[in-house]
C-alpha positions in Angstrom: 102.7 102.9 39.1 103.1 106.6 39.0 100.4 109.0 38.0 101.9 109.7 34.6 102.0 106.1 33.6 98.5 105.5 34.7 97.2 108.4 32.5 99.1 107.0 29.5 97.7 103.6 30.1 94.2 104.9 30.4 94.6 107.0 27.2 96.0 104.0 25.3 93.1 101.8 26.5 90.5 104.4 25.4 92.1 104.9 22.0 92.7 101.2 21.2 89.1 100.5 19.9 89.7 103.3 17.3 92.6 101.3 15.8 90.2 98.5 14.8 88.4 100.8 12.5 91.4 101.4 10.4 91.1 98.3 8.2 90.6 98.2 4.5 88.2 95.9 2.5 89.7 94.0 -0.4 87.8 93.8 -3.7 86.9 90.2 -3.2 85.5 90.8 0.3 83.0 93.5 -0.9 80.6 90.9 -2.2 80.0 89.9 1.4 79.0 93.4 2.4 76.4 93.5 -0.4 74.6 90.5 1.0 70.9 91.1 1.9 71.6 90.1 5.5 74.0 93.0 5.9 71.5 95.6 5.0 69.7 97.6 7.7 66.3 97.4 6.1 64.8 94.5 4.2 62.9 94.5 0.9 61.0 97.8 0.5 57.7 96.0 -0.1 58.2 93.9 3.0 59.0 97.0 5.1 55.9 98.7 3.7 53.7 95.6 4.6 55.2 95.4 8.1 54.5 99.1 8.6 50.9 98.6 7.5 50.4 95.7 9.9 51.9 97.7 12.7 49.8 100.8 12.1 46.7 98.6 11.8 47.4 97.0 15.1 48.0 100.4 16.8 44.7 101.7 15.4 46.3 104.9 14.1 44.3 106.7 11.5 45.8 106.7 8.1 48.8 104.5 8.6 51.1 104.9 5.6 50.2 105.5 2.0 46.7 106.5 1.0 44.7 104.2 3.3 42.6 105.8 6.0 41.5 102.9 8.1 40.2 102.9 11.6 42.4 100.1 12.9 40.8 97.2 11.1 43.6 96.8 8.6 41.5 97.5 5.6 43.2 99.1 2.6 
């Protein structure tokens, strides 16, 4: 293969993943995107509870919210 055809092949290979992002979503497929499993974060109260547990285990003062515990997990 000559140099020019190699460059064209490399450019096409690098640009081919971009073509996959050019798809549309039909109206009947949008319900699947609204599923709870498709969200980045879960229920806000669950996220808050998990953060409380994490900060309690780390022993950081204050954690989140109004609590000012010393690592014991007290609210």
